[in-house]
C-alpha positions in Angstrom: 6.3 40.2 -40.7 4.9 43.3 -41.5 5.8 45.6 -38.8 3.3 47.4 -36.5 4.2 50.7 -37.5 3.3 50.9 -40.9 0.5 51.6 -42.5 -1.0 52.3 -45.7 -1.2 49.8 -48.9 3.0 48.7 -49.3 4.4 46.5 -52.6 5.5 43.2 -50.9 6.6 42.1 -54.6 5.9 43.5 -58.1 6.6 44.1 -61.6 5.1 47.5 -62.4 5.5 51.0 -63.5 5.1 54.2 -60.7 1.7 54.9 -62.3 0.5 51.3 -62.0 -0.4 51.3 -65.6 0.5 48.3 -65.6 2.5 45.2 -64.5 0.8 43.3 -61.3 2.1 44.0 -57.8 1.9 41.3 -54.5 0.9 44.1 -51.8 -0.5 44.6 -48.0 -3.3 46.7 -48.1 -3.8 49.1 -44.8 -5.9 46.5 -43.0 -3.2 44.0 -43.6 -5.1 41.8 -46.1 -3.4 40.3 -49.5 -4.1 41.7 -52.4 -2.4 40.3 -56.0 -3.5 42.5 -58.4 -2.3 42.8 -62.4 -3.4 45.3 -65.4 -5.0 43.2 -68.6 -7.3 46.9 -69.9 -8.7 46.5 -66.7 -7.9 45.8 -62.8 -7.5 41.6 -62.5 -8.0 41.3 -58.2 -8.3 39.8 -55.7 -8.5 40.3 -52.1 -7.8 38.2 -49.1 -10.3 37.9 -46.0 -8.0 37.9 -44.0 -6.2 40.1 -42.2 -2.1 39.2 -41.2 -0.7 39.3 -37.8 2.0 42.4 -37.3 4.9 41.8 -36.5 4.9 37.3 -36.9 6.3 36.0 -39.9 3.3 33.9 -42.3 3.7 32.3 -44.8 2.1 34.1 -48.3 1.6 33.0 -51.5 -0.7 33.7 -55.3 -1.4 31.1 -57.5 -3.0 31.7 -60.8 -3.1 28.6 -63.1 -4.5 30.0 -66.5 -8.4 31.1 -65.1 -8.1 30.5 -61.2 -6.1 32.3 -58.9 -5.8 31.6 -55.9 -4.8 33.6 -52.6 -2.7 30.6 -49.6 -1.5 32.3 -46.4 0.3 30.0 -44.4 -0.9 27.6 -47.1 -4.3 27.5 -46.1 -7.2 28.4 -48.7 -7.9 31.3 -48.6 -10.4 33.2 -51.3 -9.6 32.7 -55.1 -11.8 33.8 -58.5 -11.5 33.5 -62.0 -9.5 36.5 -63.6 -8.0 37.1 -67.2 -4.8 36.0 -67.7 -1.7 38.8 -66.8 0.2 40.0 -69.7 4.1 40.4 -70.0 5.4 43.6 -69.1 9.0 44.7 -69.3 8.9 46.6 -66.1 11.4 46.4 -63.1 10.4 43.3 -60.2 10.9 44.9 -57.1 10.6 43.2 -53.4 9.2 45.6 -50.6 8.8 48.6 -53.2 6.7 49.1 -56.9 8.0 51.4 -59.5 11.5 52.0 -61.3 12.5 55.6 -60.9 10.5 56.6 -57.8 9.1 53.7 -56.1 6.6 53.8 -54.1 4.2 51.7 -51.5 8.0 50.5 -49.4 6.6 47.8 -47.2 8.7 48.1 -42.8 9.6 44.5 -41.8 10.9 41.6 -43.3 10.2 38.8 -46.4 12.4 35.9 -46.8 12.5 33.4 -48.8 10.9 35.4 -52.2 10.5 32.9 -55.2 8.4 33.5 -58.4 7.4 30.7 -60.6 7.3 29.9 -64.3 4.2 27.0 -63.3 1.0 27.5 -61.1 2.3 25.4 -58.1 -0.9 22.3 -56.7 -1.4 23.1 -52.3 0.5 20.4 -51.8 3.9 21.5 -53.5 3.3 24.2 -51.6 2.8 23.1 -48.7 6.1 21.1 -48.8 8.7 23.8 -49.4 6.5 26.5 -46.2 9.3 25.0 -43.5 12.6 24.5 -45.7 14.6 26.8 -48.5 15.3 25.0 -51.5 17.6 23.4 -53.5 18.7 22.1 -57.8 19.1 18.5 -57.1 19.9 17.4 -61.0 17.8 19.9 -62.4 14.4 19.3 -60.3 13.4 21.1 -57.7 13.6 19.1 -53.4 13.6 20.9 -50.2 17.1 21.5 -48.3 15.3 20.1 -45.3 13.7 17.3 -46.0 15.8 14.4 -48.0 14.8 14.3 -51.3 14.7 10.9 -51.3 11.1 10.7 -49.4 8.4 8.9 -50.3 6.1 11.5 -50.8 7.9 14.7 -52.2 5.6 16.2 -54.6 8.4 18.8 -55.4 10.6 16.1 -57.0 8.1 16.4 -60.2 9.3 20.1 -60.3 11.8 21.0 -62.6 13.8 24.0 -61.3 13.8 25.5 -65.1 10.2 26.7 -63.6 11.8 29.1 -61.6 12.5 32.0 -62.5 13.3 33.7 -59.5 14.4 33.1 -55.9 15.6 34.7 -53.8 16.0 32.8 -50.7 17.9 36.5 -48.7 21.2 34.6 -47.0 23.6 34.9 -48.9 24.3 39.0 -50.2 27.0 40.7 -52.2 28.0 43.6 -51.4 24.5 45.5 -52.1 23.5 42.5 -53.8 21.2 39.5 -53.4 22.0 36.6 -55.5 19.0 34.8 -57.7 19.3 31.4 -56.1 17.7 29.9 -59.1 20.4 30.5 -61.3 18.7 33.0 -63.8 21.1 35.1 -63.2 18.1 37.7 -62.0 20.5 39.8 -59.0 18.8 42.0 -57.1 20.3 45.2 -56.6 19.3 46.4 -52.4 18.4 50.1 -51.6 18.1 52.1 -48.9 19.9 49.2 -46.6 20.8 50.5 -42.9 20.9 46.8 -41.2 21.2 43.6 -41.9 18.7 41.2 -39.6 19.8 36.9 -39.0 17.0 34.7 -40.3 14.2 34.6 -37.7 11.5 33.1 -40.7 11.0 29.1 -39.7 12.8 26.9 -41.5 12.2 24.9 -40.1 10.5 25.1 -36.6 13.5 24.7 -34.1 13.5 24.1 -30.4 15.2 26.6 -27.2 14.9 25.3 -24.9 12.8 22.5 -22.8 9.6 23.6 -22.2 5.9 23.8 -23.6 4.9 23.1 -27.1 2.4 25.5 -27.0 4.6 29.2 -25.4 6.6 31.2 -27.6 9.6 30.9 -25.9 10.1 27.4 -26.7 11.1 28.1 -29.8 14.2 30.1 -31.6 12.6 33.1 -32.9 9.3 31.8 -31.2 7.8 35.1 -30.3 7.9 36.3 -33.8 6.5 33.2 -35.8 3.1 31.2 -34.7 3.1 27.6 -33.1 3.7 25.1 -35.5 0.3 22.8 -35.8 -1.6 24.8 -34.6 -5.0 26.6 -35.9 -4.1 28.6 -39.5 -5.8 32.7 -38.8 -7.8 32.1 -42.3 -10.4 29.7 -40.4 -10.1 29.2 -36.4 -11.1 25.4 -37.1 -8.8 24.4 -39.8 -5.0 23.7 -38.4 -1.5 23.8 -40.5 -0.5 20.7 -41.1 2.8 21.0 -43.0 4.8 22.4 -40.9 8.4 21.3 -40.1 9.8 20.8 -36.9 13.3 20.1 -35.2 13.5 19.4 -31.7 16.4 19.0 -29.8 15.3 19.7 -25.6 12.9 18.3 -23.8 9.3 19.2 -24.8 5.8 18.4 -24.0 3.2 17.8 -26.6 -0.7 19.4 -24.9 -3.1 19.1 -27.7 -6.0 20.6 -26.1 -6.4 23.7 -27.3 -6.7 22.2 -31.3 -10.2 22.9 -32.9 -12.5 20.6 -31.2 -12.4 18.9 -35.2 -8.8 17.4 -35.0 -10.1 15.5 -32.2 -7.1 15.7 -30.3 -4.0 15.2 -33.2 -1.5 17.3 -34.7 -0.6 16.5 -37.8 3.7 17.6 -39.0 4.6 17.2 -42.3 8.4 16.3 -41.2 9.2 16.0 -37.9 13.1 15.4 -36.2 13.4 14.6 -33.0 17.2 15.4 -32.6 18.3 14.8 -28.9 16.4 14.6 -25.9 12.8 13.9 -25.4 9.5 15.3 -26.8 7.0 13.9 -25.4 2.9 13.2 -25.7 1.1 14.0 -22.3 -1.8 11.5 -21.4 -3.0 9.7 -18.9 -4.8 6.1 -18.5 -6.5 6.5 -15.8 -8.2 9.1 -16.9 -8.0 8.0 -21.0 -6.3 11.2 -22.1 -3.7 11.2 -24.7 -3.1 12.9 -28.0 -2.7 12.3 -31.0 0.6 12.6 -33.5 0.7 12.5 -37.0 3.7 13.0 -39.5 3.2 13.2 -43.0 5.4 13.0 -45.2 9.2 12.1 -43.0 10.0 11.3 -39.2 14.0 11.4 -38.2 14.4 9.8 -34.5 17.4 10.3 -32.6 16.6 11.2 -29.7 13.1 9.5 -28.2 9.2 10.3 -29.0 7.6 9.2 -25.6 3.4 8.2 -25.8 1.7 9.4 -22.4 -1.7 7.4 -21.5 -3.5 7.1 -24.2 -1.2 9.6 -26.8 -0.1 8.1 -30.5 2.3 8.5 -33.2 0.7 8.0 -36.8 2.0 8.0 -40.1 0.5 8.3 -43.0 0.6 6.9 -45.9 3.5 7.3 -47.8 5.5 8.8 -44.9 9.1 7.6 -43.6 10.4 6.7 -40.5 14.2 7.3 -40.1 15.8 6.3 -36.8 19.0 6.0 -35.7 21.4 4.5 -33.4 19.7 6.2 -30.3 16.3 6.4 -31.3 13.4 4.9 -30.0 9.5 5.5 -28.9 7.6 5.4 -25.3 4.1 3.4 -25.1 3.0 2.5 -22.4 0.2 -0.5 -22.9 -2.3 -2.8 -19.9 -3.2 -6.1 -19.4 -4.9 -8.4 -17.1 -2.8 -8.2 -13.0 -4.2 -11.9 -12.6 -1.9 -14.2 -13.0 -3.6 -16.9 -15.1 -5.1 -14.8 -17.3 -3.8 -14.4 -20.6 -3.6 -11.4 -23.1 -2.9 -11.6 -26.8 -0.4 -9.1 -27.1 1.5 -7.8 -30.6 4.4 -4.5 -29.8 4.5 -1.3 -31.4 7.6 -1.5 -31.4 10.8 -3.7 -32.7 14.8 -4.1 -31.5 16.5 -1.4 -32.5 18.8 -1.7 -35.9 20.3 1.0 -37.4 19.1 0.8 -41.8 16.1 -2.3 -41.1 12.9 -1.0 -40.1 9.7 -3.6 -38.4 13.2 -5.3 -36.8 12.4 -9.0 -35.3 12.7 -8.8 -31.1 12.4 -10.8 -28.4 9.7 -10.5 -25.6 12.5 -9.4 -23.3 14.4 -6.3 -25.8 11.3 -4.4 -25.7 9.1 -4.9 -22.3 9.7 -2.6 -19.2 7.9 -1.5 -15.3 8.7 1.8 -15.6 12.6 2.2 -16.5 13.1 -1.7 -15.5 13.0 -4.3 -17.7 10.5 -6.6 -16.6 11.4 -9.6 -14.8 11.1 -12.9 -17.2 11.4 -16.0 -15.1 12.4 -19.4 -17.2 11.1 -21.6 -13.7 7.5 -22.0 -12.3 4.3 -21.1 -13.7 3.1 -18.0 -11.6 4.8 -14.4 -11.6 4.9 -12.3 -8.9 4.1 -8.2 -8.0 7.1 -7.5 -7.1 9.8 -4.8 -8.3 10.0 -4.7 -11.1 7.6 -6.9 -11.7 8.1 -10.9 -12.4 6.6 -12.6 -15.5 6.4 -16.7 -16.1 7.6 -16.2 -19.5 6.1 -20.1 -19.7 3.3 -17.9 -20.7 4.5 -16.6 -23.7 3.6 -18.2 -26.8 2.9 -17.5 -31.0 0.9 -19.0 -33.6 2.6 -18.2 -36.6 0.9 -19.7 -40.4 -0.3 -23.1 -38.5 -2.8 -25.2 -39.7 -6.4 -24.2 -38.1 -7.4 -25.1 -35.2 -4.4 -27.4 -33.8 -4.2 -26.8 -29.9 -0.5 -29.2 -30.1 0.9 -26.0 -33.0 1.5 -23.4 -30.1 5.1 -22.1 -31.0 6.8 -22.5 -27.6 8.5 -18.6 -27.1 9.6 -17.8 -24.0 11.6 -14.7 -22.7 14.1 -15.9 -25.6 12.0 -16.7 -28.5 12.5 -14.2 -31.7 8.5 -12.7 -32.7 8.5 -10.7 -36.4 6.6 -7.1 -36.4 3.1 -8.2 -36.9 3.0 -11.2 -35.0 1.3 -11.2 -31.6 2.2 -13.3 -28.7 0.0 -14.7 -25.0 1.0 -14.0 -21.9 -0.3 -13.9 -18.7 -0.1 -11.4 -15.5 2.9 -11.0 -12.9 -0.2 -11.6 -10.3 -0.4 -8.0 -9.2 -4.3 -7.8 -8.6 -7.3 -9.4 -9.9 -8.5 -10.1 -13.3 -10.5 -7.2 -13.6 -7.1 -4.6 -12.5 -4.5 -3.7 -14.5 -0.8 -3.9 -15.3 1.0 -2.0 -17.3 3.8 -2.5 -19.1 5.9 0.4 -21.1 6.9 -0.8 -24.6 10.0 0.2 -25.7 12.1 0.8 -28.6 12.4 1.5 -32.7 8.9 2.1 -33.7 7.3 0.6 -36.5 6.3 1.3 -39.6 4.6 1.4 -43.7 4.3 -1.6 -44.7 4.7 -5.1 -41.9 4.3 -7.6 -44.0 3.9 -11.4 -42.6 3.8 -14.7 -45.5 0.6 -17.1 -44.9 -1.4 -20.4 -46.3 -4.2 -21.1 -47.2 -6.3 -23.1 -44.2 -3.7 -21.6 -41.6 -4.1 -19.4 -38.7 -1.9 -16.8 -38.0 -1.6 -15.1 -34.3 -0.9 -10.7 -35.5 -1.5 -8.0 -33.4 -1.3 -4.3 -35.0 1.9 -3.6 -34.9 2.4 0.3 -34.5 1.8 3.3 -31.7 -1.8 4.0 -32.9 -4.9 1.9 -33.4 -5.6 1.0 -37.1 -8.8 1.3 -38.6 -10.4 -3.0 -38.6 -12.4 -2.4 -41.6 -9.3 -1.1 -43.5 -7.0 -3.9 -42.2 -10.0 -7.3 -43.7 -10.0 -4.7 -47.0 -6.4 -4.4 -48.1 -5.8 -8.4 -47.0 -9.4 -9.4 -48.8 -7.6 -11.7 -51.2 -5.9 -14.0 -48.3 -7.9 -14.5 -44.9 -10.9 -16.2 -44.4 -14.1 -15.8 -43.2 -16.4 -18.0 -45.4 -17.2 -16.9 -48.9 -19.2 -20.6 -49.1 -18.4 -22.8 -52.0 -15.3 -21.4 -53.6 -17.2 -18.7 -56.1 -14.4 -16.0 -54.7 -11.1 -16.7 -52.7 -11.3 -13.0 -50.6 -12.4 -12.4 -47.0 -15.7 -12.2 -45.5 -13.5 -10.3 -42.9 -13.3 -12.0 -39.9 -11.2 -11.6 -36.5 -10.7 -13.4 -33.6 -9.9 -11.8 -30.1 -9.2 -13.6 -27.6 -11.3 -12.9 -23.9 -10.5 -15.1 -21.1 -12.4 -13.6 -18.4 -12.2 -16.3 -15.9 -11.1 -19.5 -14.3 -8.4 -19.1 -11.5 -6.2 -22.2 -13.0 -3.7 -22.3 -15.1 -5.0 -25.5 -16.1 -6.9 -25.8 -19.9 -10.0 -27.2 -18.8 -10.7 -24.5 -16.0 -9.8 -22.0 -18.1 -12.9 -19.7 -18.7 -12.7 -17.1 -22.2 -13.3 -17.6 -25.8 -12.8 -15.5 -28.9 -14.8 -12.3 -30.0 -16.0 -12.1 -33.7 -15.7 -9.2 -35.4 -16.2 -8.7 -39.2 -17.4 -5.5 -41.9 -20.1 -6.1 -40.7 -19.6 -5.3 -36.6 -18.9 -7.8 -34.1 -19.8 -9.5 -31.5 -18.7 -11.4 -28.4 -17.4 -14.6 -27.3 -19.2 -17.1 -26.1 -20.5 -17.6 -22.3 -21.7 -19.7 -19.8 -21.6 -22.9 -21.2 -18.8 -24.2 -22.9 -17.2 -21.1 -24.5 -14.6 -22.3 -26.3 -14.1 -26.2 -26.7 -11.1 -26.2 -25.4 -11.5 -24.7 -22.1 -14.0 -24.5 -18.9 -16.7 -23.2 -18.0 -18.3 -20.6 -16.3 -17.9 -16.1 -16.7 -19.4 -13.8 -18.6 -18.1 -12.1 -21.4 -18.0 -8.5 -21.8 -15.7 -7.2 -24.9 -17.5 -6.2 -28.3 -14.6 -6.1 -30.5 -14.9 -2.1 -32.1 -14.4 -0.9 -35.5 -10.3 0.1 -34.3 -7.5 -1.8 -32.7 -5.8 -0.3 -30.2 -1.9 -0.7 -29.3 -0.5 -4.5 -28.8 -3.8 -6.0 -29.5 -3.2 -9.6 -30.9 -6.5 -11.2 -32.8 -6.2 -14.4 -34.9 -6.9 -14.9 -38.7 -7.4 -17.2 -41.0 -6.3 -17.3 -44.3 -7.9 -19.1 -47.6 -5.6 -18.8 -49.9 -2.0 -18.6 -50.1 -1.0 -14.8 -49.7 0.7 -12.5 -47.3 -1.2 -10.8 -43.8 -0.3 -6.8 -44.8 -0.7 -4.5 -42.3 0.2 -0.9 -44.0 -0.5 3.0 -42.2 -3.5 3.7 -44.4 -5.2 1.5 -42.1 -3.0 3.6 -39.0 -5.2 7.1 -37.2 -5.5 7.6 -33.9 -8.4 6.5 -31.8 -7.8 6.6 -28.1 -9.2 3.6 -26.8 -13.3 3.9 -25.7 -16.0 0.9 -27.0 -14.6 1.4 -30.0 -11.4 0.5 -29.3 -11.4 -1.9 -27.3 -8.4 -3.6 -25.9 -10.2 -7.5 -24.7 -7.7 -7.0 -21.4 -10.4 -7.8 -18.3 -13.8 -7.3 -17.5 -14.8 -4.1 -17.9 -17.9 -3.6 -19.2 -18.6 -2.8 -22.8 -22.4 -2.3 -24.3 -22.3 -2.8 -27.5 -19.5 -0.8 -28.2 -21.3 2.6 -28.5 -21.0 1.3 -32.5 -24.4 4.4 -32.7 -21.9 6.8 -31.8 -20.1 5.7 -35.5 -22.2 3.2 -37.2 -25.4 4.4 -38.1 -26.5 1.1 -40.5 -29.9 -1.1 -38.6 -28.8 -4.1 -35.8 -30.4 -6.7 -34.6 -28.2 -8.9 -32.1 -30.3 -12.4 -31.7 -29.3 -13.6 -27.9 -29.4 -18.0 -27.4 -29.7 -19.0 -23.8 -29.5 -22.5 -24.1 -30.4 -25.2 -21.9 -26.4 -25.7 -20.2 -26.7 -22.4 -19.3 -25.0 -21.6 -22.7 -24.7 -18.1 -23.9 -24.3 -17.0 -27.4 -25.4 -13.7 -29.3 -26.0 -13.1 -33.2 -25.3 -10.3 -34.8 -27.9 -8.8 -38.6 -26.5 -6.4 -39.7 -28.3 -4.4 -42.4 -26.0 -3.0 -45.4 -27.2 -1.7 -48.6 -24.1 -3.2 -50.1 -25.0 -6.0 -49.1 -27.5 -9.2 -50.0 -29.2 -12.3 -48.0 -26.6 -15.0 -49.2 -22.9 -14.5 -48.5 -20.8 -11.5 -48.7 -17.4 -10.9 -49.1 -16.2 -8.9 -46.0 -19.4 -9.7 -43.8 -20.7 -12.7 -42.7 -18.6 -14.8 -40.0 -18.2 -17.7 -39.8 -18.9 -19.2 -36.6 -14.9 -20.8 -35.0 -15.8 -22.5 -32.5 -17.8 -25.9 -32.0 -20.4 -25.6 -29.2 -22.2 -28.2 -27.4 -24.9 -26.1 -27.0 -25.0 -23.1 -29.2 -27.1 -21.3 -31.8 -26.1 -19.7 -35.2 -27.3 -18.3 -38.9 -27.4 -20.5 -41.2 -26.4 -19.2 -44.9 -26.4 -21.9 -47.5 -25.4 -24.6 -45.8 -23.0 -23.1 -43.5 -23.1 -22.1 -39.7 -22.3 -17.8 -39.0 -22.4 -16.0 -36.1 -22.4 -12.3 -37.8 -24.2 -11.7 -41.1 -25.1 -8.8 -43.6 -28.6 -8.1 -45.6 -29.7 -4.9 -47.4 -33.2 -6.8 -46.6 -35.3 -5.1 -43.5 -39.1 -5.4 -44.1 -42.3 -7.4 -44.4 -41.6 -11.2 -45.7 -37.3 -10.5 -44.4 -36.3 -14.0 -43.8 -32.8 -14.7 -41.6 -32.7 -18.7 -41.5 -31.5 -20.3 -37.9 -30.1 -23.1 -36.8 -30.1 -24.7 -33.0 -27.8 -27.9 -31.2 -28.6 -29.0 -28.0 -26.5 -31.7 -26.7 -29.0 -32.1 -23.9 -33.0 -32.0 -23.8 -34.8 -29.6 -21.8 -35.5 -25.3 -22.0 -33.9 -23.0 -24.2 -34.7 -19.5 -24.7 -34.5 -17.0 -28.0 -34.5 -13.3 -26.7 -33.6 -10.0 -28.6 -30.0 -8.4 -27.7 -30.6 -5.5 -28.6 -32.1 -3.4 -31.7 -30.5 -0.4 -32.9 -32.0 2.3 -35.7 -34.4 0.2 -36.7 -37.7 1.7 -38.1 -40.4 1.8 -35.4 -43.1 0.0 -37.5 -41.3 -2.9 -38.3 -41.5 -6.0 -35.3 -38.8 -8.9 -35.1 -40.4 -12.7 -34.7 -39.0 -15.8 -34.2 -40.9 -18.1 -36.6 -40.9 -21.7 -35.2 -41.9 -23.6 -38.2 -42.8 -27.1 -37.3 -45.3 -26.3 -34.5 -46.2 -22.7 -36.9 -46.0 -20.0 -34.0 -45.0 -16.8 -34.0 -42.6 -15.4 -31.2 -42.5 -11.2 -31.5 -39.3 -10.8 -30.0 -40.1 -7.1 -29.2 -42.6 -8.2 -26.1 -41.5 -11.4 -25.5 -38.8 -14.0 -25.4 -39.4 -17.8 -26.9 -38.3 -20.2 -24.9 -38.8 -23.9 -26.3 -38.3 -27.6 -25.4 -35.9 -29.6 -27.3 -34.2 -32.7 -27.0 -30.9 -33.3 -27.5 -29.9 -32.8 -31.3 -29.7 -30.2 -34.1 -32.8 -27.9 -36.0 -30.9 -26.7 -39.0 -34.3 -26.1 -40.2 -37.2 -25.9 -38.2 -36.3 -21.6 -36.7 -36.4 -18.8 -38.6 -36.4 -14.5 -38.0 -39.0 -13.5 -39.5 -39.8 -9.1 -40.1 -42.7 -7.4 -40.5 -44.1 -4.2 -41.1 -47.0 -3.0 -39.1 -50.5 -3.1 -40.8 -48.9 -6.1 -43.5 -49.5 -9.7 -40.9 -51.1 -11.2 -43.8 -48.1 -14.4 -42.3 -48.5 -13.8 -38.8 -51.8 -11.8 -37.4 -55.0 -10.6 -38.5 -55.6 -6.7 -38.3 -53.1 -5.4 -36.2 -55.5 -3.2 -34.3 -58.0 -6.0 -33.7 -56.0 -8.5 -32.5 -53.6 -6.5 -30.4 -57.1 -7.0 -28.0 -57.3 -10.6 -28.0 -56.1 -12.2 -24.7 -56.2 -15.3 -24.4 -54.8 -18.2 -21.3 -55.1 -20.7 -19.2 -56.9 -20.6 -15.6 -55.4 -23.3 -13.3 -58.0 -22.9 -10.7 -60.8 -23.4 -14.0 -58.6 -25.9 -15.6 -59.8 -23.8 -18.2 -58.7 -21.7 -21.6 -59.7 -18.1 -21.7 -60.5 -16.6 -24.7 -61.4 -12.0 -25.0 -62.4 -11.2 -28.1 -64.2 -7.7 -27.6 -64.2 -6.8 -31.5 -65.6 -10.3 -32.7 -62.6 -12.0 -35.1 -63.4 -15.0 -36.6 -61.1 -17.9 -35.0 -60.9 -21.1 -37.4 -59.5 -23.4 -33.9 -57.2 -23.9 -31.1 -54.7 -25.9 -30.9 -52.6 -26.7 -27.3 -49.3 -28.2 -27.8 -47.0 -28.8 -25.4 -42.7 -27.8 -25.3 -41.4 -31.2 -28.0 -44.4 -29.1 -30.5 -46.8 -32.5 -30.0 -50.6 -30.9 -30.2 -52.4 -32.2 -27.7 -55.8 -31.3 -27.7 -57.6 -29.2 -30.6 -61.0 -26.9 -30.3 -62.7 -26.9 -33.3 -65.7 -24.7 -32.1 -64.8 -21.3 -31.5 -67.1 -18.5 -29.4 -67.1 -15.2 -31.7 -68.6 -13.8 -28.4 -66.5 -11.1 -26.5 -65.9 -13.8 -23.2 -65.5 -17.4 -24.0 -64.1 -20.7 -22.0 -62.7 -23.7 -23.1 -62.7 -26.7 -20.9 -59.1 -28.4 -21.2 -58.3 -31.5 -18.1 -55.8 -33.6 -16.6 -52.8 -31.5 -17.8 -49.4 -32.2 -16.2 -47.6 -29.2 -14.7 -45.5 -27.3 -17.1 -45.1 -25.0 -19.9 -47.7 -24.9 -23.6 -48.6 -23.3 -26.6 -52.4 -22.3 -27.4 -52.1 -21.6 -31.2 -55.6 -19.1 -32.3 -55.8 -20.2 -36.0 -57.4 -17.7 -38.1 -58.9 -16.5 -41.8 -56.0 -14.6 -42.7 -53.4 -16.2 -40.5 -52.5 -17.5 -36.5 -50.9 -16.2 -33.1 -50.0 -17.9 -30.2 -49.4 -17.5 -27.2 -47.3 -19.2 -24.1 -49.0 -20.6 -21.2 -48.3 -22.4 -17.7 -50.3 -24.9 -16.2 -50.2 -25.3 -12.7 
């Protein structure tokens, strides 16, 4: 910390002569830039790009690895260059001056925690000990603040003997400063006028209630920069390795951080010793911030995560919660008393010494500051104060045979749930299905590995167990050997990566047959909504519309189903955690909020095609095809998602004889063919439509090929409607892709074929053909919607306009097919 009154070149620490003909000097220049310089026949120098502000503590370090010297400021690399190694010298070591006999380049200000190493530290090792003194721990280096027993201890690998001199400036005897390294390099004080108390952040400590970003909140905050704030080296880079202790009511608002932080502040260590640390946010405005702890968190007070705020602990980050320590996090479910949400809890019951502890819902769920009033009588909740929840609707499905409705386990308010287990619960009746009911989870936060045992062929209702979002893709990858989605044929026991999210969007009844709901699906290829209209989920009623497409990020407290293919363990871990506010990429499946394709374009640039199906019974299904270079046209690990609901009407991808709702492939060009299957319970008109296309070449056309009729319908311009008798059609329909100018199977020449128009005149009872380019047409075939050819015209004029008589057509829809020498085209017409 350089005083503003100091000018010129001043030595921070040196081992050189007065005339500087030999030795080295770490010094601050007149413009407050840092220079490391040594003599080795010539000057070997490196100067920082950054100037250190006056009257503020900043950590500076120079590390030489035998080839490259690097200057760090507050742990952020400022500058580096290759330099020739320094040579040994017999000069005296000075702090705040240089040169024995007639010292020069005196430093005016404060210097603390001087450490001279005989080994080049890594950047992570340097950062670990910036905000803490160091100690000898059985001949290894340890920090004096962070426990040595933590999982991720970068300095524990450094031998204490590699420390050649250590001057913490905390102990002095008469005019000497102790060398805490134990090497006996006692420091002799010269020109001592005063002794200052320590004001460097070792670590940061709160001094009063206030905002995190105000210097008055911190002890000696007027001479310290704000912890976790932007570096003075690069305003787009934050100092993510500060250690902080709070014992007051402190609020965090991360809006001032660089945009690249996405509202997330990272600390190496966080101690909430007392009172409350509040991360501000607001649910209504979808605001909130992240607090990430990379190494160690000690919770004795309370951490309150408002709105969309989240706590993230990364892989290897440890948590210690004292008896009184607790975390508070809100989440919203539907207010409707008839409607289920699938839940999980980000906290458990507080139990000293045990992380990820079991709980009951009445242990952890609150309505504001009051416990939720769970009622054991009746089936309806109540909009009381506090709200009343009928605990009859609290169930779990823990490692039980797949799709066995009778296997659901009744939990109620007193039943035990393990961390990571999901549970069902209906709302209190405080509003309609589209309205939210806020719940407060309060307890001990879960951290690190959360494991649940599952057996082959069983389902498990699980859920996000953390006070942060998790990455569904990483969860799938981490659980590859265990959870199923259909690998087909037993070639590989790993998962296809299928997660199932219940959405309950209507019904207005407690009777199962009246429920309107179903399971949305997610895999590494993306998400699809639940089936709608028709029979939705086979156990529930018809009607309503699903609105949720699961995104890549699973929000706090969201429950979902997985299915096991092998005996094993479902694993949640810190490597899956991240800060992601709820939006269309992080969807809590709670109510009828509109969500258009999960805004997947924001995060995923893979080509995606969504094919829709509307059945004769008004059943609605959407299929997803994702083009990914790491996949194939066969079943792909982690990507293809099997159909898990047997509907009376449905459409699905056919892959190796099995039915899928999501398919991934590496091929999207002329000749790409993807078989479809359709089944219908009743005779009637069914429609195949194109719901959405993203990032597909404009020159690619998408056709549905009816192999029985040998017709091709361009879904980019029209839907395909077909009358089907009740039954299954697993080898009749397929999606085909073709590139403009390459229609050997589908069309004749593109420019010419687009000018052909064919229609049926109800007044004339004739087929009208407009053929301005005189394309040779071999015949015209008229089909009914059963696929039966009812008339063939073999003599077709090449004139630009021609008519063909068709008598006695019944009212209905027909397909006219034109066969040319190079292919065929078809058009749907209506006779009245």
